N, CA, C and O of each residue as an XYZ file, in Angstrom:
896
protein
N      26.839    -22.113     -4.294
C      25.548    -22.252     -4.552
C      25.306    -22.674     -6.028
O      26.168    -22.687     -6.906
N      24.379    -22.917     -6.125
C      24.109    -23.855     -7.618
C      23.925    -22.332     -8.642
O      24.181    -21.153     -8.398
N      23.380    -23.011     -9.820
C      23.390    -21.825    -10.746
C      21.851    -21.299    -10.860
O      21.609    -20.261    -11.476
N      20.900    -22.005    -10.284
C      19.509    -21.570    -10.148
C      19.270    -20.584     -8.876
O      18.455    -19.667     -8.769
N      20.253    -21.066     -7.932
C      20.352    -20.223     -6.693
C      21.041    -18.891     -7.035
O      20.548    -17.937     -6.433
N      22.248    -18.546     -8.007
C      22.717    -17.421     -8.451
C      21.538    -16.763     -9.388
O      21.387    -15.548     -9.257
N      20.640    -17.491    -10.374
C      20.118    -17.010    -11.287
C      18.916    -16.248    -10.474
O      18.398    -15.186    -10.821
N      18.651    -16.872     -9.544
C      17.493    -16.422     -8.037
C      17.858    -14.839     -7.682
O      17.104    -13.866     -7.653
N      19.293    -14.929     -7.421
C      19.557    -13.611     -6.815
C      19.762    -12.622     -7.459
O      19.560    -11.468     -7.081
N      20.238    -13.015     -8.632
C      20.391    -12.080     -9.747
C      19.207    -11.435    -10.069
O      19.112    -10.216    -10.212
N      18.071    -12.436    -10.213
C      16.556    -11.826    -10.776
C      16.212    -10.850     -9.580
O      15.941     -9.675     -9.827
N      16.220    -11.299     -8.371
C      15.820    -10.498     -7.375
C      16.331     -9.131     -6.938
O      15.635     -8.251     -6.432
N      17.728     -9.061     -7.216
C      18.388     -7.940     -7.583
C      18.121     -6.843     -8.530
O      17.973     -5.651     -8.262
N      18.085     -7.398     -9.621
C      17.231     -7.006    -10.497
C      15.860     -6.293    -10.665
O      15.721     -5.243    -11.292
N      15.050     -6.842    -10.158
C      13.965     -6.386     -9.404
C      13.761     -5.517     -8.669
O      12.733     -4.845     -8.760
N      14.845     -5.266     -7.589
C      14.452     -4.358     -6.733
C      14.990     -2.858     -7.214
O      14.510     -1.725     -7.245
N      16.082     -3.399     -7.522
C      17.038     -1.993     -8.501
C      15.884     -1.559     -9.569
O      15.575     -0.368     -9.518
N      15.301     -2.251    -10.393
C      14.538     -1.758    -11.586
C      13.600     -0.523    -10.974
O      13.604      0.672    -11.270
N      12.669     -1.378     -9.854
C      11.822     -0.794     -9.175
C      11.722      0.960     -9.028
O      10.895      1.826     -9.316
N      13.693      0.879     -8.126
C      13.774      1.880     -7.508
C      14.198      2.621     -8.506
O      13.697      3.736     -8.653
N      15.108      2.201     -9.310
C      15.157      3.151    -10.512
C      13.689      3.805    -11.395
O      13.573      5.018    -11.570
N      12.781      2.940    -11.826
C      11.634      3.491    -12.303
C      11.000      4.560    -11.427
O      10.500      5.578    -11.905
N      11.034      4.324    -10.302
C      10.078      5.145     -9.048
C      10.608      6.437     -8.917
O       9.995      7.367     -8.393
N      11.894      6.516     -9.452
C      12.657      7.979     -9.318
C      12.400      8.748    -10.246
O      12.818      9.904    -10.181
N      11.493      8.226    -11.578
C      10.966      9.169    -12.429
C       9.875      9.360    -12.604
O       9.434     10.386    -13.123
N       8.913      7.988    -12.032
C       7.534      7.787    -11.955
C       6.582      8.204    -10.701
O       5.364      8.188    -10.519
N       7.599      8.546    -10.000
C       6.835      9.103     -8.315
C       5.705      9.659     -8.585
O       5.587     10.555     -9.420
N       4.372      8.983     -7.620
C       3.236      9.315     -8.306
C       2.793     10.953     -6.968
O       2.426     10.445     -5.909
N       2.778     12.020     -6.898
C       2.422     12.799     -5.856
C       1.401     13.159     -5.277
O       0.792     14.089     -5.806
N       0.787     12.513     -3.878
C      -0.631     12.382     -3.749
C      -0.297     13.075     -2.152
O       0.819     13.107     -1.635
N      -1.488     13.572     -1.585
C      -1.110     14.752     -0.510
C      -1.002     13.907      0.817
O      -0.663     14.493      1.845
N      -1.224     12.812      0.839
C      -0.764     11.779      2.203
C       0.562     11.090      1.805
O       0.786     10.079      2.471
N       1.580     11.426      0.791
C       2.991     11.209      1.013
C       3.567     11.920      1.535
O       3.416     13.137      1.430
N       4.417     11.336      2.267
C       6.068     12.108      2.671
C       5.100     13.169      3.887
O       5.406     14.344      4.089
N       4.299     12.692      4.365
C       3.572     13.714      5.783
C       4.927     13.314      6.718
O       5.482     12.232      6.908
N       5.235     14.834      7.269
C       6.173     14.402      8.582
C       5.495     14.461      9.743
O       4.904     15.512      9.987
N       5.447     13.610     10.483
C       4.964     12.996     11.645
C       3.823     13.667     11.557
O       3.491     14.805     11.890
N       3.162     12.584     10.946
C       1.596     13.082     10.587
C       1.439     11.268     10.488
O       1.586     11.028      9.290
N       1.181      9.776     11.323
C       0.934      8.865     11.329
C      -1.092      8.770     11.063
O      -1.599      7.825     10.459
N      -1.597      9.475     11.422
C      -2.758      9.733     11.503
C      -3.370      9.919     10.153
O      -4.355      9.293      9.761
N      -2.488     11.149      9.222
C      -3.139     11.268      8.503
C      -2.765     10.144      7.033
O      -3.453     10.159      6.012
N      -1.592      9.266      7.228
C      -1.536      8.002      6.680
C      -2.133      7.049      6.742
O      -2.418      6.254      5.847
N      -2.467      7.038      8.189
C      -3.864      6.056      8.406
C      -4.966      6.225      7.799
O      -5.544      5.253      7.313
N      -5.473      7.488      7.706
C      -6.961      7.593      7.278
C      -6.868      7.486      5.753
O      -7.849      7.163      5.082
N      -5.755      7.742      5.255
C      -5.722      7.505      3.791
C      -5.593      6.006      3.151
O      -5.981      5.543      2.078
N      -4.944      5.487      4.165
C      -4.891      4.328      3.848
C      -6.118      3.614      3.670
O      -6.164      2.884      2.681
N      -7.372      3.680      4.601
C      -8.409      3.329      4.732
C      -8.962      3.865      3.780
O      -9.795      3.115      3.272
N      -8.862      5.003      3.217
C      -9.604      5.730      2.071
C      -9.586      4.923      0.794
O     -10.529      4.509      0.119
N      -8.107      4.784      0.604
C      -7.672      3.813     -0.582
C      -8.067      2.194     -0.725
O      -7.666      1.404     -1.580
N      -8.683      2.034      0.027
C      -8.978      0.019      0.104
C      -9.824      0.402     -1.004
O     -10.413      1.483     -1.004
N      -9.927     -0.558     -2.090
C     -10.789     -0.707     -3.076
C     -10.987      0.808     -4.043
O     -11.857      0.827     -4.914
N     -10.325      1.730     -3.857
C     -10.472      2.941     -4.555
C      -8.804      3.638     -4.974
O      -7.735      3.747     -4.373
N      -9.345      4.019     -6.391
C      -8.134      4.612     -7.075
C      -7.559      5.621     -6.254
O      -8.341      6.280     -5.568
N      -6.299      5.878     -6.191
C      -6.017      7.241     -5.497
C      -5.997      8.418     -6.056
O      -5.712      9.343     -5.296
N      -6.306      8.793     -7.630
C      -6.745      9.754     -8.246
C      -7.910     10.117     -7.329
O      -7.921     11.156     -6.669
N      -8.878      9.222     -7.319
C     -10.151      9.858     -7.103
C     -10.187     10.005     -5.677
O     -11.080     10.756     -5.286
N      -9.257      9.348     -4.543
C      -9.376      9.479     -3.309
C      -8.620     11.134     -2.935
O      -8.976     11.860     -2.007
N      -7.579     11.421     -3.879
C      -6.553     12.676     -3.640
C      -7.807     13.680     -3.248
O      -7.828     13.861     -2.030
N      -8.878     14.395     -3.964
C      -9.497     15.218     -3.292
C     -10.316     15.385     -2.282
O     -10.390     16.426     -1.630
N     -11.046     14.270     -2.073
C     -11.727     13.793     -0.876
C     -10.912     13.883      0.187
O     -11.289     14.394      1.242
N      -9.621     13.353     -0.007
C      -8.921     13.234      1.346
C      -8.252     14.833      1.711
O      -8.043     15.185      2.871
N      -8.065     15.405      0.926
C      -7.437     16.777      1.287
C      -8.758     17.518      1.824
O      -8.542     18.218      2.813
N      -9.905     17.501      1.424
C     -11.185     18.068      2.002
C     -11.009     17.846      3.418
O     -10.625     18.704      4.212
N     -11.397     16.308      3.774
C     -11.693     15.421      4.982
C     -10.821     15.878      5.574
O     -11.195     16.674      6.436
N      -9.039     15.626      5.449
C      -8.307     16.540      6.633
C      -8.147     18.209      6.706
O      -7.745     18.934      7.616
N      -8.496     18.420      5.735
C      -8.925     20.050      6.351
C     -10.104     20.021      7.753
O     -10.005     20.519      8.874
N     -11.350     19.107      7.031
C     -12.036     19.478      7.896
C     -11.609     18.619      9.534
O     -11.814     18.887     10.718
N     -11.134     17.834      9.014
C     -11.009     16.812     10.620
C      -9.295     16.591     10.538
O      -8.766     15.708      9.863
N      -8.603     17.530     11.325
C      -6.949     17.168     10.673
C      -6.391     16.116     11.835
O      -5.347     15.482     11.688
N      -7.235     16.024     13.008
C      -6.720     14.974     13.919
C      -7.791     14.179     14.420
O      -8.954     14.409     14.090
N      -7.428     13.129     15.307
C      -8.144     12.141     15.667
C      -9.315     12.825     16.672
O     -10.389     12.241     16.813
N      -9.085     13.889     17.247
C     -10.147     14.851     18.403
C     -11.044     14.803     17.640
O     -12.090     14.187     17.844
N     -10.640     15.764     16.153
C     -11.723     16.117     15.430
C     -12.711     15.466     14.557
O     -13.824     15.856     14.203
N     -11.984     14.252     14.253
C     -12.841     13.057     13.409
C     -13.769     12.665     14.737
O     -14.975     12.895     14.653
N     -13.354     12.208     15.693
C     -13.946     11.809     16.793
C     -15.306     12.273     17.284
O     -16.207     11.549     17.707
N     -15.313     13.681     17.153
C     -16.455     14.728     17.645
C     -17.246     14.832     16.342
O     -18.381     15.310     16.355
N     -16.601     14.340     15.074
C     -17.788     14.809     14.306
C     -19.099     13.898     13.988
O     -19.294     12.960     14.760
N     -19.855     14.063     13.103
C     -21.088     13.513     12.918
C     -20.851     12.338     11.736
O     -20.260     12.471     10.664
N     -21.356     11.419     12.161
C     -20.812     10.247     11.064
C     -21.604     10.682      9.514
O     -21.085     10.431      8.426
N     -22.819     11.308      9.662
C     -23.559     11.537      8.410
C     -22.693     12.442      7.642
O     -22.446     12.368      6.439
N     -22.140     13.554      8.732
C     -20.974     14.596      7.808
C     -20.073     13.764      7.265
O     -20.003     13.780      6.036
N     -19.208     12.880      7.989
C     -18.120     12.221      7.038
C     -18.450     11.676      5.887
O     -17.964     11.847      4.770
N     -19.590     10.790      6.360
C     -20.235     10.549      4.990
C     -20.313     11.392      3.720
O     -19.976     10.964      2.616
N     -20.762     12.573      3.944
C     -21.246     13.583      2.836
C     -19.955     13.742      2.148
O     -19.894     13.646      0.922
N     -18.826     14.003      2.940
C     -17.507     14.251      2.496
C     -16.765     12.784      1.840
O     -15.805     12.909      1.079
N     -17.216     11.607      2.147
C     -16.155     10.538      1.221
C     -17.038      9.978      0.187
O     -16.620      9.338     -0.779
N     -18.260     10.239      0.420
C     -19.645      9.955     -0.764
C     -19.179      9.572     -2.236
O     -19.643      8.662     -2.923
N     -18.039     10.568     -2.615
C     -17.931     10.612     -4.133
C     -17.218      9.099     -4.134
O     -17.288      8.335     -5.097
N     -16.505      8.794     -2.858
C     -15.216      7.211     -3.199
C     -16.723      6.162     -3.304
O     -16.876      5.612     -4.395
N     -17.542      5.953     -2.477
C     -18.370      5.117     -2.444
C     -18.345      4.450     -1.163
O     -18.140      5.290     -0.287
N     -18.448      3.493     -0.777
C     -18.249      2.664      0.304
C     -18.700      3.465      1.950
O     -17.970      3.113      2.877
N     -19.340      4.041      2.153
C     -19.486      5.357      2.659
C     -19.582      4.958      4.084
O     -19.567      5.748      5.028
N     -19.726      3.113      4.198
C     -19.771      2.655      5.385
C     -18.039      3.034      6.148
O     -18.000      3.234      7.362
N     -17.201      3.073      5.621
C     -15.997      4.145      5.806
C     -16.378      5.158      7.205
O     -15.880      5.149      8.331
N     -17.315      5.893      6.698
C     -17.207      7.468      7.922
C     -17.348      6.750      8.918
O     -16.235      6.773      9.444
N     -18.199      5.934      9.704
C     -18.238      5.126     10.575
C     -17.144      4.484     11.175
O     -17.029      4.435     12.400
N     -16.235      3.929     10.307
C     -15.181      3.542     10.899
C     -14.275      4.249     11.187
O     -13.403      3.836     11.952
N     -14.230      5.569     10.629
C     -13.312      5.980     10.843
C     -13.381      7.152     12.214
O     -12.441      7.520     12.918
N     -14.828      7.559     12.288
C     -15.239      7.783     13.474
C     -15.211      6.915     14.569
O     -15.055      7.440     15.672
N     -15.319      5.784     14.511
C     -15.025      4.631     15.643
C     -13.469      4.849     15.958
O     -13.008      5.293     17.010
N     -12.774      4.450     14.845
C     -11.409      4.189     15.044
C     -10.922      5.784     15.705
O     -10.163      5.792     16.674
N     -11.348      6.917     15.186
C     -10.943      7.586     16.265
C     -10.753      7.971     17.456
O      -9.822      8.436     18.114
N     -12.061      7.621     17.643
C     -12.827      7.489     19.446
C     -11.592      6.515     20.080
O     -10.904      7.001     20.978
N     -11.345      5.293     19.664
C     -10.283      4.282     20.287
C      -8.653      5.107     20.206
O      -7.742      5.026     21.030
N      -8.683      5.670     19.283
C      -7.095      6.273     19.351
C      -7.183      7.484     20.666
O      -6.209      7.759     21.367
N      -8.397      8.046     20.800
C      -8.331      9.046     21.948
C      -8.433      8.285     23.368
O      -7.731      8.690     24.294
N      -9.313      7.167     23.553
C      -9.568      6.296     24.617
C      -8.496      5.313     24.770
O      -8.552      4.567     25.748
N      -7.630      5.217     24.031
C      -6.640      4.232     24.349
C      -4.998      4.887     23.848
O      -3.866      4.550     24.198
N      -5.404      5.773     23.046
C      -3.872      5.995     22.872
C      -3.438      7.771     22.820
O      -2.484      8.257     22.213
N      -4.552      8.560     23.723
C      -4.646      9.670     24.078
C      -4.410     10.558     22.616
O      -3.550     11.431     22.510
N      -5.247     10.197     21.637
C      -5.604     10.519     20.021
C      -4.094     10.112     19.315
O      -3.972     10.954     18.425
N      -3.067      9.359     19.289
C      -2.104      9.070     18.917
C      -2.106      7.698     18.163
O      -2.756      6.857     18.785
N      -1.529      7.212     16.928
C      -1.873      6.392     16.301
C      -0.529      5.242     16.711
O       0.671      5.512     16.657
N      -1.043      4.148     17.051
C       0.127      3.240     17.671
C       0.962      2.482     16.850
O       0.531      1.854     15.883
N       2.181      2.507     17.197
C       3.128      2.236     16.243
C       3.483      0.812     16.318
O       4.561      0.529     15.796
N       2.692     -0.327     16.953
C       2.416     -1.456     17.245
C       1.668     -2.382     16.069
O       0.451     -2.433     16.248
N       2.099     -3.052     15.015
C       1.370     -3.913     14.383
C       0.270     -4.336     14.879
O      -0.766     -3.784     14.509
N       0.207     -5.443     15.864
C      -0.500     -5.714     16.802
C      -1.931     -4.938     17.360
O      -3.060     -5.426     17.299
N      -1.603     -3.732     17.863
C      -2.403     -2.820     18.145
C      -3.007     -2.127     16.954
O      -4.208     -1.885     17.077
N      -2.492     -1.787     15.929
C      -3.394     -1.184     15.115
C      -4.166     -2.327     14.136
O      -5.075     -1.938     13.403
N      -3.898     -3.294     14.145
C      -4.856     -4.253     13.422
C      -6.211     -4.816     14.348
O      -7.023     -5.643     13.934
N      -6.241     -4.181     15.648
C      -7.158     -4.391     16.143
C      -8.822     -2.758     16.292
O      -9.916     -2.690     16.852
N      -8.051     -1.915     15.490
C      -8.596     -0.806     15.368
C      -9.811     -1.298     14.181
O      -9.653     -2.095     13.256
N     -10.892     -0.634     14.508
C     -11.972     -1.053     12.920
C     -11.910     -0.114     11.880
O     -12.010      1.106     11.752
N     -11.646     -1.412     10.961
C     -11.155     -0.814      9.623
C     -10.033     -0.962      9.368
O      -9.719     -0.241      8.421
N      -9.180     -1.586      9.763
C      -7.728     -1.946      9.624
C      -7.474     -3.029      9.567
O      -7.867     -3.733     10.497
N      -6.635     -3.717      8.352
C      -6.505     -4.864      8.015
C      -5.015     -4.948      8.016
O      -4.404     -4.019      8.543
N      -4.449     -5.798      7.568
C      -2.704     -6.166      7.386
C      -2.166     -5.111      6.779
O      -1.460     -4.271      7.338
N      -2.421     -5.119      5.841
C      -2.312     -3.998      4.323
C      -1.760     -2.623      5.164
O      -0.636     -2.133      5.270
N      -3.046     -2.247      5.692
C      -3.126     -0.787      5.994
C      -2.351     -0.571      7.341
O      -1.851      0.516      7.631
N      -2.287     -1.676      8.140
C      -1.198     -1.700      8.752
C       0.265     -1.731      9.018
O       0.934     -1.453     10.014
N       0.594     -2.211      7.666
C       1.708     -2.329      7.207
C       2.288     -0.947      6.375
O       3.478     -0.713      6.166
N       1.273     -0.202      6.007
C       1.543      0.840      5.360
C       1.382      1.959      6.174
O       1.757      3.106      5.932
N       0.904      1.620      6.976
C       0.887      2.815      8.308
C       2.331      3.041      9.089
O       2.942      3.939      9.668
N       2.465      1.781      8.765
C       3.972      1.529      9.804
C       5.159      1.747      9.115
O       6.232      2.141      9.571
N       4.819      1.404      7.785
C       5.882      1.935      6.861
C       6.026      3.264      6.721
O       6.978      3.821      7.268
N       4.854      4.175      5.760
C       5.043      5.290      5.574
C       4.576      6.331      6.777
O       4.355      7.520      6.545
N       4.484      5.884      7.761
C       3.658      7.018      8.863
C       4.811      7.060      9.968
O       5.005      7.951     10.795
N       5.391      6.103      9.814
C       6.713      5.606     11.309
C       7.753      5.371     10.842
O       8.663      5.280     11.666
N       8.102      5.178      9.453
C       8.921      4.905      8.555
C       9.941      3.410      9.282
O      11.100      3.466      9.692
N       9.124      2.317      9.244
C       9.456      1.255      9.688
C       9.689      0.717      8.369
O       9.225      1.098      7.295
N      10.557     -0.321      8.646
C      10.777     -1.155      7.632
C      10.532     -2.532      7.262
O      11.304     -3.489      7.338
N       9.145     -2.478      6.784
C       7.904     -3.446      6.773
C       7.697     -3.807      5.337
O       7.977     -2.914      4.537
N       7.193     -5.123      4.773
C       6.656     -4.820      3.210
C       5.454     -4.980      3.254
O       4.968     -5.719      4.110
N       4.608     -4.263      2.252
C       3.395     -4.115      2.447
C       3.156     -5.163      0.949
O       3.858     -5.305     -0.052
N       1.604     -5.880      1.436
C       1.338     -6.739      0.436
C      -0.189     -6.664      0.267
O      -1.013     -6.804      1.171
N      -0.420     -6.436     -0.946
C      -1.996     -6.710     -1.431
C      -2.192     -7.123     -2.610
O      -1.178     -7.628     -3.092
N      -3.336     -7.119     -3.471
C      -3.551     -7.777     -4.700
C      -2.702     -7.003     -5.811
O      -2.603     -7.523     -6.922
N      -2.129     -5.861     -5.567
C      -1.707     -5.165     -6.824
C       0.088     -5.641     -6.583
O       0.679     -6.165     -7.528
N       0.761     -5.408     -5.341
C       1.717     -5.909     -5.060
C       2.081     -7.504     -5.479
O       3.137     -7.973     -5.904
N       0.717     -8.187     -5.175
C       1.016     -9.909     -5.518
C       1.098     -9.734     -7.175
O       2.078    -10.129     -7.807
N      -0.016     -9.114     -7.779
C       0.482     -9.399     -9.025
C       1.553     -9.131     -9.750
O       2.020    -10.017    -10.466
N       2.190     -7.746     -9.691
C       3.582     -7.621     -9.646
C       4.868     -8.759    -10.047
O       5.539     -9.127    -11.011
N       4.676     -9.025     -8.519
C       5.426     -9.943     -8.193
C       5.320    -11.139     -8.737
O       6.282    -11.659     -9.301
N       4.037    -11.780     -8.627
C       3.383    -13.051     -9.382
C       3.860    -13.195    -10.534
O       4.582    -14.134    -10.869
N       3.382    -11.974    -11.481
C       3.955    -12.118    -12.884
C       5.058    -12.087    -12.962
O       5.456    -12.773    -13.903
N       5.990    -11.502    -12.297
C       7.624    -11.439    -12.537
C       8.631    -12.648    -12.401
O       9.571    -13.091    -13.060
N       7.946    -12.982    -11.163
C       8.435    -14.279    -10.396
C       8.067    -15.665    -11.092
O       8.706    -16.716    -11.143
N       7.162    -15.410    -11.468
C       5.951    -16.937    -12.119
C       5.602    -17.441    -10.768
O       5.754    -18.629    -10.484
N       5.163    -16.620     -9.974
C       4.266    -17.546     -8.715
C       2.737    -17.355     -9.254
O       2.498    -16.538    -10.143
N       1.678    -18.187     -8.640
C       0.614    -18.249     -9.076
C      -0.234    -16.887     -8.575
O      -0.188    -16.387     -7.451
N      -0.993    -16.446     -9.690
C      -1.698    -15.207     -9.030
C      -3.133    -15.149    -10.092
O      -3.096    -15.154    -11.323
N      -4.134    -15.106     -9.390
C      -4.537    -14.783     -8.481
C      -4.135    -15.733     -7.482
O      -4.582    -16.826     -7.828
N      -3.366    -15.844     -6.177
C      -3.304    -16.626     -5.000
C      -4.670    -17.653     -4.513
O      -5.673    -17.162     -3.996
N      -4.535    -18.951     -4.741
C      -5.698    -19.489     -4.478
C      -5.423    -20.289     -3.560
O      -6.509    -20.759     -3.219
N      -4.142    -21.001     -2.580
C      -3.653    -21.802     -1.821
C      -2.865    -20.809     -0.816
O      -2.387    -19.689     -1.000
N      -2.922    -21.780      0.491
C      -2.011    -21.425      1.436
C      -0.649    -21.477      0.906
O       0.088    -20.515      1.124
N      -0.255    -22.404      0.287
C       1.089    -22.909      0.319
C       1.811    -21.685     -0.787
O       2.835    -21.099     -0.437
N       1.137    -21.388     -2.159
C       1.331    -20.316     -2.634
C       1.463    -18.941     -1.506
O       2.615    -18.624     -1.211
N       0.601    -18.334     -1.036
C       0.639    -17.073      0.272
C       1.308    -17.460      1.375
O       1.005    -16.946      2.452
N       2.140    -18.249      1.312
C       3.395    -18.476      2.163
C       4.520    -18.051      1.285
O       5.383    -17.231      1.598
N       4.448    -18.532      0.436
C       5.626    -18.391     -0.577
C       5.719    -16.953     -1.252
O       6.870    -16.579     -1.479
N       4.787    -16.171     -1.576
C       4.464    -14.736     -1.481
C       4.945    -13.974     -0.671
O       5.605    -12.976     -0.963
N       4.653    -14.378      0.525
C       5.162    -13.591      1.689
C       6.230    -13.626      1.942
O       6.832    -12.628      2.339
N       6.819    -14.861      1.778
C       8.242    -14.932      2.377
C       9.051    -14.102      0.792
O      10.192    -13.737      1.073
N       8.702    -13.814     -0.545
C       9.508    -13.817     -1.033
C       9.344    -12.181     -0.982
O      10.399    -11.555     -1.083
N       8.026    -11.361     -0.824
C       8.181     -9.983     -0.544
C       9.011     -9.459      0.438
O       9.590     -8.377      0.542
N       8.936    -10.691      1.309
C      10.089    -10.145      2.471
C      11.520     -9.802      2.380
O      12.062     -8.768      2.773
N      11.984    -10.695      1.876
C      13.424    -11.378      0.710
C      13.498     -9.879      0.000
O      14.325     -9.070      0.419
N      12.781     -9.606     -0.873
C      12.892     -8.426     -1.873
C      13.020     -7.163     -0.877
O      14.052     -6.507     -1.015
N      12.343     -6.848     -0.148
C      12.514     -5.196      0.704
C      13.828     -4.974      0.900
O      14.544     -5.812      1.448
N      14.248     -3.863      0.484
C      15.459     -3.408      0.712
C      15.958     -2.914      1.703
O      15.257     -2.029      2.194
N      17.357     -3.216      2.469
C      17.591     -2.560      3.618
C      17.520     -0.544      3.686
O      17.362      0.124      4.708
N      17.655     -0.138      2.583
C      17.556      1.204      2.387
C      16.718      1.155      1.285
O      16.505      0.378      0.355
N      16.206      2.490      1.773
C      15.376      3.086      0.405
C      13.831      2.297      0.305
O      13.115      2.227     -0.693
N      13.576      1.745      1.647
C      12.014      0.860      1.530
C      11.033      1.575      1.033
O      10.534      1.497     -0.089
N      10.763      2.293      1.928
C       9.896      3.494      1.342
C       9.706      3.933      0.230
O       8.498      3.912     -0.003
N      10.423      4.426     -0.799
C      10.618      4.414     -2.312
C      10.399      3.124     -2.439
O       9.188      2.986     -2.272
N      10.821      2.233     -2.613
C      10.738      0.959     -3.017
C       8.967      0.616     -2.803
O       8.276      0.323     -3.779
N       8.516      0.685     -1.702
C       7.279      0.207     -0.963
C       6.573      1.334     -2.161
O       5.573      0.820     -2.661
N       6.737      2.105     -2.469
C       6.112      3.419     -3.081
C       6.021      2.990     -4.666
O       5.052      3.038     -5.423
N       7.434      2.532     -4.915
C       7.442      2.021     -6.428
C       6.506      0.735     -6.712
O       6.036      0.597     -7.841
N       6.289     -0.010     -5.908
C       5.814     -1.656     -5.939
C       3.914     -0.640     -6.289
O       3.300     -1.084     -7.259
N       3.527      0.027     -5.850
C       2.252      0.320     -5.725
C       2.432      1.304     -6.745
O       1.322      1.297     -7.277
N       3.219      2.266     -7.444
C       3.005      3.197     -8.366
C       3.042      2.364     -9.824
O       2.345      2.704    -10.780
N       3.995      1.180     -9.851
C       4.305      0.254    -11.099
C       3.363     -0.455    -10.939
O       3.042     -0.668    -12.109
N       2.569     -1.065    -10.246
C       0.957     -1.609    -10.382
C       0.094     -0.593    -10.956
O      -0.757     -0.930    -11.779
N       0.236      0.673    -10.587
C      -0.760      1.303    -11.069
C      -0.694      1.647    -12.509
O      -1.678      1.496    -13.233
N       0.391      2.087    -12.928
C       0.756      2.495    -14.076
C       1.183      1.336    -15.331
O       0.851      1.544    -16.498
N       1.920      0.162    -14.937
C       2.391     -0.411    -15.832
C       1.562     -1.903    -15.519
O       0.511     -2.255    -16.057
N       2.126     -2.446    -14.788
C       1.591     -3.758    -14.559
C      -0.004     -3.798    -13.996
O      -0.303     -4.382    -12.954
N      -0.803     -3.215    -14.691
C      -2.098     -3.452    -14.473
C      -2.817     -4.463    -14.376
O      -2.167     -5.413    -14.813
N      -4.130     -4.886    -13.932
C      -4.533     -5.802    -13.809
C      -4.971     -6.255    -15.220
O      -4.517     -7.286    -15.715
N      -5.813     -5.509    -15.823
C      -5.963     -5.606    -17.002
C      -5.408     -4.533    -18.337
O      -5.324     -3.306    -18.282
N      -5.100     -5.364    -19.424
C      -4.285     -4.480    -20.431
C      -2.837     -3.917    -19.869
O      -2.563     -2.727    -20.023
N      -1.970     -4.772    -19.246
C      -0.620     -4.253    -18.663
C      -0.028     -3.797    -19.706
O      -0.328     -4.216    -20.824
N       1.190     -2.586    -19.454
C       1.651     -2.010    -20.374
C       2.906     -2.411    -20.503
O       3.844     -1.707    -20.128
N       3.066     -3.629    -21.069
C       4.569     -4.310    -21.293
C       5.134     -4.073    -22.058
O       6.241     -4.602    -22.160
N       4.565     -2.917    -23.253
C       5.324     -2.609    -23.931
C       6.663     -1.616    -23.264
O       7.834     -1.681    -23.639
N       6.065     -0.630    -22.095
C       6.817      0.220    -21.933
C       7.195     -0.340    -20.135
O       7.102      0.353    -19.122
N       7.507     -1.401    -20.214
C       7.805     -2.338    -18.627
C       9.245     -2.186    -18.679
O       9.833     -2.514    -19.710
N      10.070     -1.589    -17.385
C      11.496     -2.050    -17.009
C      11.757     -3.373    -16.971
O      12.916     -3.727    -17.185
N      11.074     -4.033    -16.785
C      11.485     -5.325    -15.839
C      11.250     -6.835    -16.936
O      11.549     -8.021    -16.801
N      10.423     -5.864    -18.249
C      10.073     -7.591    -19.312
C      11.537     -8.086    -19.756
O      11.434     -9.177    -20.318
N      12.618     -7.719    -19.698
C      13.248     -8.795    -20.316
C      13.931     -9.958    -19.163
O      14.730    -10.860    -19.415
N      13.361     -9.617    -17.935
C      13.681    -10.848    -17.180
C      12.417    -11.272    -16.470
O      12.416    -12.065    -15.528
N      11.078    -10.559    -17.100
C       9.505    -11.254    -16.675
C       9.581    -12.544    -16.875
O      10.376    -12.973    -17.712
N       8.793    -13.368    -16.166
C       8.534    -14.349    -16.259
C       7.088    -14.630    -17.270
O       6.847    -15.754    -17.712
N       6.421    -13.733    -17.476
C       4.935    -13.584    -18.062
C       5.104    -12.801    -19.102
O       4.521    -11.722    -19.209
N       6.043    -13.340    -20.104
C       5.965    -12.267    -21.193
C       4.556    -12.765    -22.135
O       4.226    -12.205    -23.181
N       4.110    -13.477    -21.757
C       2.599    -14.045    -22.461
C       1.843    -12.785    -22.043
O       0.765    -12.672    -22.627
N       2.185    -11.639    -21.028
C       1.187    -10.738    -21.217
C       1.428     -9.806    -22.259
O       0.716     -8.802    -22.279
N       2.249     -9.944    -23.080
C       2.229     -9.526    -24.309
C       1.090     -9.505    -25.247
O       0.467     -8.559    -25.729
N       0.971    -10.782    -25.386
C      -0.240    -11.148    -26.218
C      -1.837    -10.191    -26.168
O      -2.788    -10.538    -26.869
């Protein structure tokens, strides 16, 4: 094995172990995290979290799930009533998505959330990130999750182009994210990436001064 290959393995190992260590101290508690046997609750949360800060979603999610705790409850809801609940988040079109999705869950899956990626992404409002997050956090599946925030952390640390602008870099990113996913503690690791992106490796004004990854990061220019 070449020195470059050994160095990359060391860097990958450092990245994963550091994210896990950081997350044990900085884990953010939200009502949709660590739900036991409630993939529906996870799926609803992931849809609400699209382009929306988690702190803003938390109270809205709690109220929504109090009013509509199951797919049957949400499917029978009036869209305008759901819109009223989620209005503080903006993007109120998600109300019709949630009601429509819940009806499909009843018609095709007896009110249950499917545990298959291809079936999940057929649901209205569900893309790759939401599907993978639901599988990981709702079904304890070992799957990587990739969104712009994850790409930012990994792109900066490993010196990959970010934002991604071409198919080749997209493939490199997807391959690397999959390689980094640990065999154990993968849920904690995925939560760690999400939390680290939100609290430290922010899009604007990254908090490099408090970054556990800094000594091996390829983007020390962000200190400027």
